[in-house]
N, C-alpha and C positions, 0 to 999 in steps of 0.2 A: 785587854784593851790597849790600843796604841798610846804611847806616852804623850804624843802631841794632843790627842783627844783628851786625855786625863788632865794635862796642864791647862788646856783651854777651858775645860769644865771648872777647874779650881778658880781660874781667873774670872769666869762668868759668875761663880758663886759669890765672889767678893765685889765685883763691879756689875751689878744687875742692870743698871740703867744709865743712860747718857746724862751727865750732869747739866747739860745745856738744854736739851729738848725732852728729856725723860723717856726716850724710846728704849725699850728693852733690848739689850745686846743679844746677839746670836753668835754662834761659833764662827760663822763666816766673816764677822766683823773683826776678828783677831788675825793679824798677820805676824808670823814669827820672823823677826829681823835677823837675829843671830842665836846660834846654839853654841854656847861655851860649855866646857865640861862641868862647871859648877853653877851655871845660871843660864837662863834664856832671856833675851830681850824681845819684847813684842810691842806691836802698835795695835791699839784698839781704836777703830775709827767708826763713828756713827754713820750709818748708811743715809740717814735723813739730813742731818745738819753738818756732817763732815768734821765734827769736833774730834780731835785726836788725843789719845792718852798713851803714854809710853809706860810699859810695865816690865818689871824684871821678876822672873820666877826663879827662886833659889832651889837648887837641887842638892839634896843631901847636906853636906857640910860646906856649902858655898860661902864664899867671902862676900859679906854684905857690903863692905866698902867698895869692892871691885864692881859689884852690880850697880851701886849708887853712882859711881863714876861713869859707867856706861850710860845710865839713864840721863845723867847731867849732860853728857855729850850729845845725846839724841835731842834733848830739850833745847840746848843751845843751838844746835843745827836747825831745828824747826823754827826757833825765833829768828834766826838769820834768814830763813826762807821767807818768813812773813815780812820782815823789814825790807828785804831786797827783791822780793817777788821772784826768787830763783830757788831751785831745788836745794835742800840741805845737803851738805857734804858730811859724810860720816868719817870722822878722823880715826885713823888707825894708830897703833902704838908707834910704828916706824913709818912715817910718810914716805911715799915713793917720789922720786924726782921726775919720773916719766909719766906722761899722760895726765888726763884730767882726774880730779878726785871722784871717788865713787860716792853717789848721793843715796839718800834713803829711798828715793824713787827708783833708782837703779836696782837696789837690793830687792824691793818689793816686786818690780817688774820681772827680774830673773827668777825669783821665787815662784811667781804665778806661772811663768813660762815652764819651768822645770816641773811644777806640779802636774801639768797636763802633757808633758813631753813623753812620747813612747819610746825614745831611744833610737829612732831611725834617722841617723845622721845623713844617709844618702838622700832620703826624701827631703830632709830639711834643707840641704844645700842645693838640691834641684829646684826647690820652690823659689829661690831667689833669682 
């Protein structure tokens, strides 16, 4: 079985229902945000009420404090989004001087794009 499927199944076993509307979560409600060697961060979003939960899945001997820090950053970013009505910026360890910050929405968008991308770059660039 694919490791992503296994991890999503474990998350669903622990988070059966949305805390807001009580809808039962499904595997497609979970989006993997980052895959680090010792932990993964994910967003679980209710399809009905759009309540979001950020989750860290520890892998092997993962550093719990490192994962908690990543979740704290995601949560702070989401709070910023709510207060300022703008996409949350995910902070990296070494911020870049060039370009706009990458947001959680950017990460989810590229994940969804790559999930369905067949690798045909010629077709991709011809489409534009």
